[in-house]
C-alpha positions as CSV (number, residue, x, y, z in Angstrom):
1,M,-4.3,-3.6,4.9
2,I,-3.0,-4.8,1.4
3,R,-5.0,-8.3,2.0
4,G,-7.9,-6.3,2.8
5,Q,-7.7,-4.1,-0.4
6,L,-7.1,-7.1,-2.6
7,A,-9.9,-9.1,-1.0
8,M,-12.1,-6.0,-1.9
9,M,-10.9,-6.0,-5.5
10,D,-11.2,-9.7,-5.8
11,Q,-14.9,-9.9,-5.2
12,E,-18.0,-8.5,-7.0
13,T,-20.9,-8.4,-4.4
14,C,-19.7,-5.9,-1.8
15,L,-19.6,-2.4,-3.4
16,G,-18.6,-0.6,-0.2
17,P,-17.5,1.6,1.3
18,V,-15.8,-1.0,3.5
19,N,-13.7,0.3,6.4
20,L,-10.2,-1.3,6.7
21,G,-8.2,-0.3,9.7
22,N,-7.3,-1.1,13.4
23,P,-10.8,-1.2,15.2
24,G,-8.7,-0.4,18.5
25,E,-9.3,3.1,19.5
26,F,-6.4,5.5,20.4
27,T,-5.5,9.2,20.0
28,I,-3.1,10.5,17.8
29,L,-1.2,12.1,20.6
30,S,-1.1,8.5,22.3
31,L,0.3,7.2,19.0
32,A,2.8,9.9,18.8
33,E,3.8,9.4,22.4
34,K,4.4,5.5,21.6
35,V,6.5,6.2,18.7
36,K,8.6,8.7,20.5
37,A,9.1,6.4,23.3
38,M,9.8,3.2,21.1
39,T,12.3,5.2,19.0
40,R,13.8,7.2,22.0
41,S,13.2,10.2,20.1
42,A,14.0,13.7,21.5
43,S,11.7,15.4,19.0
44,P,9.1,17.5,20.3
45,I,5.5,16.8,19.7
46,V,4.0,19.7,17.6
47,F,0.4,20.5,17.7
48,K,-1.3,22.1,14.8
49,P,-5.0,22.9,14.1
50,L,-7.2,19.9,12.8
51,P,-8.4,20.0,9.3
52,Q,-12.1,20.6,9.0
53,D,-13.0,17.2,7.8
54,D,-10.7,15.3,10.5
55,P,-12.6,12.6,12.2
56,I,-13.3,13.0,15.8
57,Q,-13.4,9.2,16.6
58,R,-10.7,7.2,15.0
59,Q,-12.1,3.7,15.3
60,P,-13.3,2.1,12.1
61,D,-16.2,-0.2,12.2
62,I,-14.6,-3.4,10.2
63,G,-17.8,-5.5,10.6
64,L,-18.4,-5.4,6.9
65,A,-14.8,-6.3,6.2
66,R,-15.0,-9.2,8.5
67,A,-18.5,-10.4,7.1
68,Q,-18.1,-9.9,3.5
69,L,-14.3,-10.1,3.0
70,G,-13.2,-12.3,5.7
71,W,-10.7,-9.7,6.7
72,A,-9.4,-8.5,9.9
73,P,-6.0,-6.9,11.1
74,E,-3.4,-9.4,11.7
75,I,-0.7,-7.4,13.4
76,D,-1.3,-5.3,16.7
77,L,-0.2,-1.8,16.8
78,E,3.0,-2.3,18.8
79,P,4.4,-5.3,16.9
80,G,3.5,-3.3,13.8
81,L,5.3,-0.2,14.9
82,E,8.4,-2.3,16.0
83,K,8.6,-3.8,12.4
84,T,8.0,-0.2,10.8
85,I,10.7,1.3,13.1
86,A,13.1,-1.5,12.2
87,Y,12.6,-0.9,8.5
88,F,13.1,2.6,8.7
89,R,16.2,2.4,10.8
90,E,17.7,-0.1,8.1
91,K,16.8,2.2,5.3
92,L,18.4,5.2,7.1
93,S,21.6,3.3,7.8
94,Q,22.2,2.5,4.3
């Protein structure tokens, strides 16, 4: 994401908006369940009303980022979560 943001700031021809994100579609519930399983958490998943402007489809079209910025995600969801979980485990143990 940072590389995509830097690429956007480092050019002058593409005015945007440009979607940066993971084009793989998954639900927030499946993400929560994956995080819960990977962390072996016993925390419940709590459901709240969605904000009015919450997108129904969570699958960004990154075609413009690929074409104009040469950007695409480099880390898949699960390895990214593993790194994030490890980072926070280390921070919480300090």
